[in-house]
C-alpha positions in Angstrom: 160.0 67.1 49.8 156.5 68.1 50.9 154.2 69.3 48.2 152.3 71.5 50.7 153.7 75.0 51.1 154.3 75.6 54.8 154.8 79.3 54.6 154.2 82.4 52.4 156.5 85.4 52.8 155.1 88.7 51.4 157.5 91.5 50.6 155.8 94.7 49.3 158.3 96.6 47.1 158.4 100.2 46.0 161.6 101.9 44.7 163.8 99.7 46.9 166.7 98.9 44.5 169.4 100.0 46.9 168.7 97.4 49.6 166.5 94.9 47.7 169.1 92.3 47.0 170.2 92.1 50.6 166.6 91.6 51.7 165.8 88.8 49.2 169.1 87.0 49.8 168.6 87.0 53.5 165.3 85.2 53.0 166.4 82.6 50.5 169.5 81.8 52.6 167.3 80.7 55.5 167.8 77.2 56.8 164.1 76.5 56.5 163.3 75.9 52.8 159.6 75.1 52.3 158.2 78.5 51.5 157.0 80.7 48.7 158.3 84.2 48.4 155.9 86.7 47.0 157.8 89.8 45.8 155.1 92.4 44.9 156.2 95.4 42.9 154.0 98.3 43.8 154.6 100.4 40.7 158.3 101.1 41.3 159.9 103.7 39.1 163.6 102.7 39.8 165.2 99.4 38.7 163.6 97.3 41.4 161.6 95.3 38.9 164.8 94.3 37.0 166.3 93.0 40.2 163.1 91.1 41.0 163.1 89.4 37.6 166.7 88.3 38.0 165.9 86.9 41.5 162.9 85.0 40.2 165.1 83.3 37.6 167.5 82.2 40.3 165.0 80.6 42.8 161.9 78.6 42.0 160.3 79.6 45.3 160.2 83.3 44.2 157.1 84.7 42.5 157.1 88.3 41.3 153.9 90.2 41.0 153.7 93.6 39.4 150.9 96.1 39.7 150.2 99.8 39.7 151.2 101.9 42.7 148.5 101.6 45.4 150.4 101.8 48.6 151.7 99.2 51.1 148.3 98.2 52.5 146.8 97.1 49.2 150.1 95.4 48.3 150.2 93.3 51.5 146.5 92.6 51.1 147.1 91.2 47.6 149.8 89.0 49.1 147.3 87.6 51.6 144.8 86.8 48.9 147.2 85.0 46.6 149.3 83.2 49.3 149.1 79.4 49.5 151.1 78.8 52.6 149.6 77.5 55.9 151.4 80.4 57.6 152.3 83.9 56.4 155.0 86.4 57.2 155.6 90.0 56.1 159.0 91.5 55.6 159.7 95.1 54.5 161.9 95.7 51.4 164.7 97.6 53.2 165.0 95.0 56.0 166.7 91.6 56.3 166.5 88.5 58.5 168.9 86.1 60.2 169.4 82.6 58.8 167.4 80.8 61.5 164.6 83.4 61.5 161.9 81.3 59.6 162.8 78.0 61.4 162.5 79.7 64.8 159.1 81.0 64.1 157.8 77.8 62.5 159.1 75.7 65.4 157.4 77.9 68.0 154.1 77.9 66.0 154.0 74.1 65.9 155.4 73.5 69.4 152.8 75.8 71.0 149.9 75.2 68.5 149.8 79.0 68.2 147.9 81.1 65.6 150.3 84.0 66.1 154.0 84.1 67.3 155.5 87.5 68.0 159.3 88.0 68.1 161.7 90.8 68.5 163.8 93.0 66.3 167.1 94.9 66.0 167.1 98.5 64.7 170.2 98.8 62.5 171.9 101.2 60.2 174.8 100.8 57.9 177.4 100.4 60.7 175.8 99.2 63.9 172.9 97.9 65.9 171.1 101.0 67.3 168.9 99.1 69.7 166.9 95.9 70.0 163.6 94.9 71.6 161.4 91.9 72.0 157.9 91.3 73.5 157.5 90.0 77.0 155.2 87.1 77.6 152.5 89.0 79.4 149.2 90.7 78.6 150.8 94.0 77.6 153.6 92.3 75.6 151.6 91.9 72.4 151.1 95.7 72.2 154.8 96.5 72.3 155.6 95.7 68.7 152.6 96.2 66.3 154.5 96.2 63.0 153.5 93.2 60.8 157.1 91.9 60.7 158.8 89.9 63.4 155.7 87.7 63.4 154.2 84.6 61.9 150.4 84.3 61.4 148.1 81.4 60.8 146.9 82.4 57.3 143.5 80.7 57.7 142.7 83.0 60.6 143.2 86.0 58.3 141.0 84.4 55.6 138.2 83.2 57.8 137.9 86.6 59.5 138.6 88.8 56.5 141.5 90.4 58.2 143.2 92.9 55.9 145.4 95.9 56.3 143.6 99.2 56.6 144.1 101.4 53.5 145.0 104.6 55.3 148.1 106.8 55.5 148.9 105.7 59.1 147.9 102.9 61.5 147.4 100.3 58.9 149.5 97.7 60.7 148.0 98.6 64.1 144.5 98.0 62.8 145.6 94.7 61.2 147.2 93.4 64.4 144.4 94.5 66.7 142.0 92.6 64.5 144.3 89.5 64.6 144.4 89.7 68.4 140.6 89.8 68.7 140.2 86.7 66.4 143.1 84.6 67.6 142.9 81.8 70.2 146.6 81.5 71.1 149.3 84.1 70.9 152.9 83.3 71.9 155.7 85.8 72.5 159.3 84.8 72.1 162.5 86.5 73.1 164.2 85.7 69.8 165.6 88.8 68.0 166.1 87.9 64.3 164.5 90.7 62.3 166.8 93.6 61.2 164.7 96.8 60.9 166.9 99.0 58.7 167.1 102.7 59.5 166.7 104.5 56.1 167.1 108.2 56.7 165.1 108.9 53.5 162.1 106.9 54.7 158.9 108.9 55.4 158.6 107.1 58.8 162.1 108.4 59.8 161.5 112.1 59.0 159.5 114.6 60.9 156.1 115.3 59.5 155.4 118.9 58.5 152.4 119.5 60.6 149.1 117.6 60.6 148.3 115.9 57.3 144.9 117.0 56.0 144.3 113.4 54.7 144.6 112.0 58.2 141.6 112.1 60.5 142.9 110.8 63.8 139.3 110.3 65.1 138.5 108.1 62.1 141.6 106.0 62.8 140.8 105.7 66.5 137.3 104.5 65.7 138.7 101.9 63.3 141.1 100.7 65.9 138.3 100.1 68.4 136.3 98.4 65.7 139.3 96.1 64.9 139.4 95.2 68.6 135.8 94.2 68.5 134.8 97.0 70.9 137.0 95.7 73.7 137.9 98.2 76.4 140.5 96.4 78.6 143.0 98.5 80.5 145.9 97.6 78.1 144.0 98.6 75.0 143.0 101.9 76.7 146.6 102.6 77.6 147.7 101.7 74.0 145.2 104.2 72.6 146.6 106.8 75.0 150.1 106.1 74.0 149.2 106.2 70.3 147.5 109.6 70.3 150.3 111.1 72.4 152.8 110.0 69.8 150.6 111.2 67.0 150.3 114.7 68.5 154.0 114.9 69.3 155.1 113.6 65.9 152.7 115.7 63.8 152.6 118.6 66.1 156.3 119.5 66.2 156.2 121.3 62.9 152.6 122.4 63.2 151.1 125.7 64.4 150.2 125.5 68.0 146.5 126.3 67.2 146.4 123.1 65.0 148.0 121.1 67.8 145.4 122.4 70.4 142.5 121.7 68.0 143.6 118.1 67.4 144.2 117.6 71.1 140.7 118.9 72.0 139.1 116.7 69.4 140.9 113.6 70.7 140.0 114.4 74.4 136.3 114.8 73.4 136.5 111.4 71.6 138.0 109.8 74.7 135.4 111.4 77.0 132.4 110.5 74.7 133.5 106.8 74.6 134.7 106.7 78.2 138.0 105.3 76.9 140.5 107.1 79.2 143.3 105.1 80.5 143.8 104.8 84.3 147.0 102.8 84.0 150.1 104.6 85.4 152.7 104.7 82.6 155.3 103.8 85.3 153.3 100.8 86.5 154.9 97.3 86.7 151.7 96.1 84.8 153.3 97.4 81.6 156.0 94.8 81.5 158.3 95.3 78.6 157.3 98.9 77.9 160.4 101.0 77.2 161.4 103.7 79.6 161.2 106.4 76.8 157.6 105.6 76.1 156.8 105.5 79.8 158.3 108.9 80.5 156.8 110.6 77.5 153.2 109.3 78.2 153.6 110.1 81.9 154.8 113.7 81.2 152.0 114.3 78.7 149.4 112.9 81.0 150.7 115.2 83.8 150.5 118.2 81.5 146.9 117.3 80.7 145.9 116.9 84.4 147.5 120.2 85.2 145.8 121.9 82.2 149.2 122.9 80.8 148.9 121.6 77.3 148.3 125.2 75.9 151.5 126.4 77.5 153.4 123.3 76.3 152.2 123.9 72.8 153.5 127.4 72.8 157.1 126.1 73.3 156.8 122.8 71.5 155.1 123.7 68.2 157.4 125.3 65.6 155.0 125.7 62.6 153.4 128.7 61.0 149.7 129.2 60.6 148.0 126.0 59.5 144.9 125.0 57.7 143.0 124.2 61.0 144.3 127.2 62.8 141.4 129.5 61.7 139.0 127.4 63.7 138.0 128.3 67.2 139.8 126.4 69.9 
């Protein structure tokens, strides 16, 4: 057996006892064996740590690290720093992978001499596959799935370019991957769907946010995303920024007061104008190969409302919140 570790798999863990065993077992059952599995306990208050210690005793490839609660970004970043594998993967603690998952990514990395391989995923719940998706091999394809999972990275690229996750409430994975894109020589997309993204109804990401979070400055985040992309301004990045801010407004704005919604929209539009970063790509264009119809229609509709100056009217019907912290400002 080779003494060189081919792969490090990083799993950040916080209060995940319910699904943790399934996650770990799906990794250790993979046909590819030469990896280290870093299970990093981010200050869990349930019995996650007990499960981790039991698993560590069962498999010599498992290494458990325990630290105070600092959030997923710092937890993943710790994994990058202590990893020893040539390649690195990230898996979330509620999710699980197919038995050929690791081998498939490793094979595609080696065959294509790639620094990054991007695959697909299935969205699953307790009883069924809700939907699946995979990136198309085209310029837009790499923007379709910007989670850190369903990918394999050349770890040396991360080390050499100091690529870490942004320590921020949202967008940490987007920042990370945009920085990878701008420092990577060869990216390969594959139509393999071996990652199971579990729908946990209690997860923050699966619940509607109650208005705009005072700890999130969308303009700060947009600046960081452009910084991560090394100041690039190609048509696909501009469209991605458009799609990102539309979803931010719709997700946070649903339970916000309409004044807050309009303030945030005005700030974003000024940011776009000042940086000349508006997208001219039609959301229904064939250039966006692999973009889902739902995303296309939502961005198209929102763009149409903007062009028709109907966002104030839209907010009147869409926003359901009461007076917010930003509502006292002048719109």
